[in-house]
C-alpha positions as CSV (number, residue, x, y, z in Angstrom):
1,M,0.2,0.0,-0.2
2,A,2.8,2.3,0.7
3,D,4.3,1.3,-2.6
4,K,1.1,2.3,-4.4
5,N,1.0,5.4,-2.4
6,N,4.7,6.4,-2.8
7,F,3.5,5.9,-6.9
8,K,0.4,8.3,-6.8
9,T,2.8,10.8,-5.1
10,L,5.7,10.8,-7.4
11,I,3.3,10.9,-10.7
12,S,1.4,13.7,-9.2
13,T,4.3,15.2,-8.9
14,L,5.7,15.1,-11.8
15,T,2.2,16.0,-13.5
16,I,2.6,19.1,-11.6
17,V,5.9,19.9,-13.2
18,L,5.2,18.9,-16.4
19,L,2.4,21.3,-16.0
20,A,4.7,24.0,-14.9
21,F,7.0,23.4,-17.4
22,S,4.1,23.6,-20.4
23,Y,3.5,26.8,-18.6
24,A,6.5,28.0,-18.9
25,A,7.4,27.4,-22.5
26,K,3.9,28.9,-23.7
27,S,4.6,32.3,-21.3
28,E,8.1,32.3,-23.3
29,S,6.5,31.8,-26.7
30,Q,3.4,34.1,-26.0
31,H,6.5,36.8,-24.9
32,S,8.7,36.0,-28.2
33,Q,5.2,37.0,-30.1
34,L,4.5,40.3,-27.8
35,I,7.7,41.0,-28.4
36,H,8.3,40.2,-32.7
37,R,4.6,42.7,-32.8
38,F,6.4,45.9,-32.1
39,Q,9.5,45.0,-33.5
40,Q,7.4,44.6,-36.8
41,Y,5.5,48.0,-35.7
42,L,8.7,49.6,-35.5
43,Q,10.1,48.9,-38.5
44,I,7.5,50.3,-40.3
45,N,9.2,54.1,-40.9
46,T,6.5,56.7,-40.0
47,A,9.2,59.8,-39.3
48,Q,7.7,63.7,-40.4
49,P,7.9,65.0,-42.6
50,T,6.6,62.2,-45.1
51,P,5.2,59.9,-42.8
52,N,4.6,56.5,-44.0
53,Y,0.8,55.8,-42.4
54,M,-1.2,53.2,-44.4
55,P,1.5,50.4,-43.5
56,A,1.1,51.1,-40.0
57,V,-3.1,51.1,-40.9
58,D,-2.5,47.8,-42.1
59,F,-0.7,46.2,-39.0
60,I,-2.8,48.2,-36.5
61,L,-6.0,46.7,-38.3
62,L,-4.8,43.1,-38.3
63,Q,-3.8,43.0,-34.5
64,A,-7.6,44.8,-34.4
65,K,-8.9,42.0,-36.3
66,S,-7.2,39.1,-34.2
67,I,-8.3,40.4,-30.9
68,G,-11.8,41.1,-32.2
69,L,-12.5,44.9,-31.9
70,D,-14.4,46.8,-33.9
71,V,-12.7,48.9,-36.5
72,Q,-13.2,53.0,-37.7
73,V,-10.4,54.6,-40.2
74,L,-11.7,58.0,-40.6
75,E,-10.0,60.3,-42.6
76,Y,-10.0,64.3,-41.5
77,V,-7.2,65.4,-43.9
78,K,-6.4,63.5,-46.5
79,S,-3.5,60.8,-46.2
80,K,-3.5,61.7,-42.5
81,P,-5.7,58.5,-41.3
82,V,-7.4,58.4,-37.5
83,I,-7.3,54.4,-36.4
84,L,-10.2,54.3,-33.7
85,L,-10.5,50.9,-32.5
86,T,-13.9,49.7,-29.4
87,W,-14.8,47.3,-27.0
88,Q,-18.1,47.8,-26.4
89,G,-18.9,47.3,-22.4
90,K,-21.9,46.3,-21.3
91,A,-22.8,49.7,-20.0
92,K,-23.2,51.6,-22.7
93,S,-24.8,54.4,-21.8
94,L,-21.5,54.9,-18.8
95,P,-18.8,57.4,-19.9
96,S,-16.0,55.6,-22.3
97,I,-11.9,55.0,-21.7
98,L,-10.5,56.3,-24.5
99,L,-6.5,55.1,-24.7
100,N,-4.6,57.5,-26.9
101,S,-1.0,57.2,-28.8
102,H,0.2,58.5,-32.3
103,T,1.6,56.8,-34.8
104,D,4.2,58.9,-36.6
105,V,7.9,59.8,-35.0
106,V,10.6,62.1,-35.0
107,P,13.4,61.9,-38.0
108,A,16.3,59.8,-37.1
109,E,20.1,60.4,-38.5
110,K,21.0,56.5,-39.0
111,E,25.0,58.0,-38.9
112,K,24.7,58.6,-35.4
113,W,22.8,55.5,-34.6
114,V,24.8,52.2,-33.4
115,H,22.2,50.0,-35.3
116,E,19.8,50.9,-37.8
117,P,16.7,53.2,-36.3
118,F,14.2,51.1,-38.3
119,S,15.6,47.8,-37.9
120,A,14.1,47.1,-34.4
121,H,17.7,45.7,-33.4
122,K,17.3,43.7,-30.7
123,D,20.9,43.2,-28.5
124,S,22.4,40.3,-26.3
125,N,20.5,42.6,-22.9
126,G,17.0,42.5,-24.9
127,D,17.4,46.7,-25.8
128,I,15.6,47.0,-28.5
129,Y,16.9,50.0,-30.6
130,A,14.2,52.1,-33.3
131,R,12.6,55.4,-33.2
132,G,9.4,55.4,-31.7
133,S,10.7,52.6,-29.1
134,Q,9.7,55.2,-26.4
135,D,7.8,57.9,-28.5
136,M,5.0,56.4,-28.8
137,K,4.7,53.1,-30.9
138,C,5.8,51.5,-27.6
139,V,2.5,52.3,-25.9
140,G,-0.1,52.2,-28.7
141,L,1.4,48.1,-28.8
142,Q,0.8,47.5,-24.7
143,Y,-2.9,49.0,-25.3
144,L,-3.5,46.6,-27.7
145,E,-1.6,43.0,-26.2
146,A,-3.4,44.3,-22.7
147,L,-6.5,44.1,-24.4
148,R,-5.7,40.7,-25.9
149,N,-4.7,39.6,-22.3
150,L,-8.3,40.6,-21.0
151,K,-9.9,38.9,-23.8
152,D,-8.1,35.7,-23.4
153,K,-8.9,35.2,-19.9
154,G,-12.5,36.3,-20.5
155,F,-13.0,39.2,-18.8
156,V,-16.2,41.5,-19.7
157,P,-15.6,45.3,-19.8
158,L,-18.8,47.3,-17.8
159,R,-17.4,50.3,-19.9
160,T,-16.7,50.8,-23.4
161,I,-12.7,51.1,-24.2
162,H,-11.9,53.0,-27.2
163,V,-8.5,52.8,-28.5
164,S,-7.0,55.5,-30.9
165,F,-4.3,56.1,-33.2
166,V,-3.6,59.5,-34.5
167,P,-0.8,61.2,-37.0
168,D,0.9,64.3,-36.6
169,E,1.7,64.6,-33.3
170,E,4.8,65.1,-33.2
171,I,4.0,68.5,-35.9
172,L,1.3,70.2,-33.1
173,G,-1.4,67.3,-34.1
174,R,-3.4,69.9,-35.8
175,D,-4.5,67.3,-38.7
176,G,-5.0,64.5,-36.0
177,A,-5.6,64.5,-32.4
178,Q,-7.0,68.2,-32.9
179,M,-9.5,67.5,-35.6
180,F,-10.3,64.3,-34.0
181,V,-11.3,65.9,-30.4
182,G,-13.1,68.1,-32.3
183,S,-15.3,66.1,-34.7
184,K,-18.8,64.4,-33.8
185,D,-17.3,61.1,-34.1
186,F,-15.0,62.3,-30.5
187,D,-18.7,63.5,-29.3
188,S,-20.4,60.6,-30.4
189,L,-18.1,58.6,-27.9
190,N,-18.7,59.8,-24.6
191,V,-15.1,59.9,-23.4
192,G,-14.8,60.2,-19.2
193,V,-11.0,59.7,-19.0
194,V,-8.0,59.6,-21.4
195,L,-4.4,58.1,-21.5
196,D,-2.4,59.4,-23.3
197,E,2.0,59.4,-23.6
198,G,4.2,60.0,-20.1
199,L,7.7,59.7,-20.0
200,A,10.3,57.1,-19.2
201,S,11.3,57.2,-15.7
202,P,15.4,56.3,-15.0
203,D,14.6,55.4,-11.7
204,E,12.0,52.3,-10.5
205,N,9.1,54.7,-10.2
206,Y,7.0,54.8,-13.0
207,R,5.7,58.7,-13.8
208,V,2.6,60.3,-14.7
209,F,1.3,63.6,-15.7
210,Y,-1.7,65.5,-15.0
211,G,-1.3,68.8,-17.3
212,E,1.5,70.2,-19.4
213,R,3.6,73.5,-19.8
214,S,2.2,76.2,-21.6
215,A,2.3,75.6,-24.9
216,P,5.3,76.0,-27.7
217,W,6.0,79.3,-28.8
218,W,7.3,79.0,-32.1
219,L,9.7,82.1,-33.2
220,V,12.2,82.6,-36.2
221,V,14.4,85.6,-35.6
222,K,15.3,86.9,-39.4
223,A,18.5,88.8,-39.5
224,V,18.8,91.0,-42.5
225,G,22.4,92.3,-43.4
226,A,24.3,93.9,-46.4
227,P,25.7,90.9,-49.0
228,G,28.5,90.4,-49.7
229,H,31.6,87.9,-51.1
230,G,32.5,85.2,-48.3
231,S,35.7,86.7,-47.9
232,K,35.2,89.8,-47.8
233,L,34.9,92.5,-44.5
234,Y,32.0,94.4,-43.6
235,D,30.0,95.7,-40.9
236,N,26.3,94.6,-40.2
237,S,26.4,91.1,-42.4
238,A,23.3,89.3,-41.8
239,M,25.2,86.4,-39.6
240,E,26.4,89.1,-37.4
241,N,23.3,90.9,-36.6
242,L,21.7,87.3,-35.7
243,L,24.4,86.4,-33.0
244,K,23.2,89.8,-31.2
245,S,20.2,88.5,-30.8
246,V,21.5,84.7,-29.9
247,E,23.6,85.9,-27.2
248,I,20.3,87.7,-25.1
249,I,18.4,84.2,-25.5
250,M,21.1,82.4,-24.9
251,R,21.8,84.9,-21.7
252,F,17.7,83.9,-20.7
253,R,18.4,80.6,-21.3
254,A,21.2,79.9,-19.5
255,A,19.4,81.9,-16.0
256,Q,16.4,80.0,-15.9
257,F,18.9,76.2,-16.4
258,D,21.0,77.5,-13.5
259,L,17.4,77.7,-11.6
260,V,17.0,74.0,-12.1
261,K,20.8,73.0,-12.2
262,A,20.5,74.6,-8.2
263,G,17.1,72.9,-7.1
264,L,15.4,76.1,-6.6
265,A,13.0,75.1,-9.6
266,C,11.6,71.5,-11.8
267,E,12.3,71.6,-15.2
268,E,8.4,72.0,-16.1
269,E,8.7,75.2,-13.5
270,V,10.7,77.8,-15.7
271,I,10.9,79.1,-19.2
272,S,12.7,76.4,-21.4
273,V,14.3,78.5,-24.3
274,N,16.5,76.3,-26.8
275,P,17.3,77.2,-30.8
276,V,17.2,74.1,-32.9
277,F,17.9,75.3,-36.5
278,L,19.9,78.0,-38.6
279,K,19.4,78.6,-41.9
280,A,21.0,80.9,-44.1
281,G,20.9,82.4,-47.7
282,T,17.6,82.4,-48.2
283,P,14.1,84.4,-46.8
284,T,12.2,83.1,-44.4
285,P,8.9,84.7,-43.2
286,T,8.9,86.1,-39.3
287,F,5.8,84.9,-37.4
288,K,5.2,84.2,-33.9
289,E,2.4,81.7,-32.9
290,K,1.1,80.4,-29.1
291,E,-1.4,78.0,-29.0
292,P,-3.9,79.0,-25.6
293,I,-3.6,76.5,-22.9
294,K,-6.2,77.7,-20.4
295,N,-9.6,77.8,-20.2
296,K,-11.6,80.9,-20.5
297,L,-11.4,82.1,-17.3
298,G,-7.9,81.5,-17.6
299,V,-7.0,78.5,-15.0
300,P,-4.8,76.6,-16.5
301,L,-6.0,73.2,-17.9
302,V,-4.5,70.2,-15.6
303,T,-6.4,67.0,-14.4
304,V,-7.1,66.7,-11.0
305,A,-4.5,64.1,-9.4
306,N,-5.3,63.6,-6.1
307,H,-8.1,61.1,-4.4
308,S,-10.8,63.6,-5.0
309,N,-10.5,61.8,-8.8
310,P,-11.6,58.6,-9.0
311,W,-10.0,58.2,-12.1
312,W,-6.7,58.8,-10.4
313,T,-7.3,56.6,-7.4
314,L,-7.9,54.1,-9.7
315,L,-4.9,54.4,-11.3
316,E,-2.6,54.4,-8.7
317,A,-4.5,51.2,-7.2
318,A,-3.9,49.6,-10.5
319,I,-0.3,50.1,-10.8
320,L,0.1,49.4,-7.1
321,K,-1.6,46.5,-7.8
322,V,0.8,44.8,-9.9
323,G,4.0,45.6,-7.7
324,G,4.9,49.2,-9.5
325,K,5.9,52.4,-7.7
326,L,5.2,56.2,-8.4
327,H,6.7,59.0,-9.0
328,K,4.3,62.1,-7.3
329,P,2.5,63.6,-10.8
330,E,4.0,66.0,-12.3
331,I,3.2,68.4,-15.3
332,F,4.5,67.0,-18.6
333,P,7.1,69.3,-19.8
334,A,6.2,69.4,-23.3
335,A,3.0,69.3,-25.1
336,T,1.1,66.5,-26.2
337,D,-2.3,65.3,-27.8
338,A,-3.5,65.4,-24.2
339,R,-4.2,69.1,-23.8
340,F,-7.0,68.9,-26.7
341,V,-9.2,66.6,-24.2
342,R,-8.2,68.6,-21.2
343,R,-9.7,71.7,-23.0
344,R,-12.7,70.1,-23.2
345,G,-12.7,69.3,-19.4
346,I,-11.9,65.8,-19.7
347,A,-10.1,64.1,-17.6
348,A,-6.4,62.6,-19.3
349,F,-3.2,61.8,-17.9
350,G,-0.1,61.2,-19.4
351,F,1.3,57.6,-18.6
352,S,4.1,55.5,-20.4
353,P,4.9,52.4,-18.1
354,M,8.8,52.6,-19.1
355,A,11.0,52.2,-15.2
356,N,14.8,51.9,-14.8
357,T,15.1,53.6,-18.5
358,P,17.4,56.8,-19.8
359,I,14.6,59.1,-20.9
360,L,15.6,58.8,-24.9
361,L,12.6,60.8,-26.5
362,H,13.6,62.5,-30.1
363,D,17.5,61.4,-28.6
364,H,19.8,58.8,-31.1
365,N,19.9,55.5,-30.2
366,E,16.2,55.3,-28.2
367,F,15.5,52.0,-26.9
368,L,12.9,50.0,-24.7
369,N,14.0,46.6,-22.9
370,E,12.0,43.7,-23.7
371,A,11.6,43.6,-19.8
372,E,10.2,47.0,-19.5
373,Y,8.1,46.6,-22.7
374,L,6.3,43.1,-21.0
375,K,6.2,44.6,-17.7
376,G,4.0,47.7,-19.0
377,V,1.8,45.4,-20.7
378,G,0.6,43.9,-17.7
379,V,0.4,47.6,-16.0
380,Y,-1.8,48.8,-18.6
381,E,-4.0,45.7,-18.2
382,A,-4.1,46.4,-14.3
383,I,-5.3,49.9,-15.1
384,I,-7.6,49.0,-18.3
385,E,-9.3,46.7,-16.7
386,S,-10.4,48.7,-13.2
387,Y,-11.2,51.2,-15.3
388,A,-13.0,49.6,-17.5
389,S,-15.1,48.0,-14.0
390,Y,-16.0,50.8,-12.5
391,M,-19.5,51.2,-11.4
392,E,-19.6,54.8,-10.2
393,A,-23.2,55.8,-8.4
394,V,-25.3,55.3,-11.0
395,E,-29.3,56.6,-10.8
396,D,-30.8,56.1,-13.6
397,R,-32.9,53.4,-14.8
398,D,-31.5,53.0,-18.1
399,T,-27.7,52.3,-17.2
400,L,-28.9,49.5,-14.4
401,S,-31.3,48.2,-17.5
402,E,-28.2,47.4,-18.9
403,L,-26.8,45.6,-16.1
């Protein structure tokens, strides 16, 4: 009898070991597929000023079909598609969730990269090098992978979940998010909260953004002067006159930067000035533009990031639930598409789950480690499940009847 019991125990132990091995192998295979899809998306060149959007559209629609999401392709400006994916919730009258990302990326000087910027090369350490790996193709695909996981485990959302992929964020978003958010299509979504891009964090704590600095002023300083041969000495050349302005600008920049270096102000609390382009020999129009970022009462447009806002409470709790850590909520140091929804009074948080990662958006050799990417999928899965399950105080009979 003892031998028989020992044999049963051995069989049970072997079964558990085999099941565990099978699960690990399946998990490893799934992870490999996730990384492969991420690399495929990164390999599509959507760099400004001539982004090739259609291959990106085809790729995203293929993913949406495999997950089982409803699809719309909206085009407010020719050849600049907005992709809208939807997972209908049980209570259609409750405000929905919108997960936003942009499909375009900034240019990359390939001669300054260790790997081709659109090769999505993965090194032995698991770092995936590509333009858009941080800004922000990672986020768009993480949304989809999180939804895929939720579908696979049989989750049924209470609230409707929308995922938008918009063009032209890197050139102010006027033909992308601005047109979309101002449309009747957007009105019909009944959006209650939006997630958009954030920034990587060099330490173990994630960063969440509840607002943005004032929208950028793009200034073109035009200097004129007497023309002449390049080897001739003469007073008041155009470049000589330009440098006088540059000197004044750089003194102001240095004074603002000194406040940050001395710890007297955070980066988002000062005025940053960065000369980014110099052109000579061809007339350039002078312009000055400013996008308003305040409401009609002059109040800065931010989303409440404390426990008086249930969307913040749910976000924070979901991140902590899966073992994530958070810095205190911040003001984003640049402009994102989230500003368009905040202007409409809709809660919006900037969040990209990239901890232990150097901030490399718009920089050479932009990369994201595969482990951080996979971890981020799990973080979004927790957030989306929490948001989509949120049952605020509902009193109207129509909503109750849906449940």
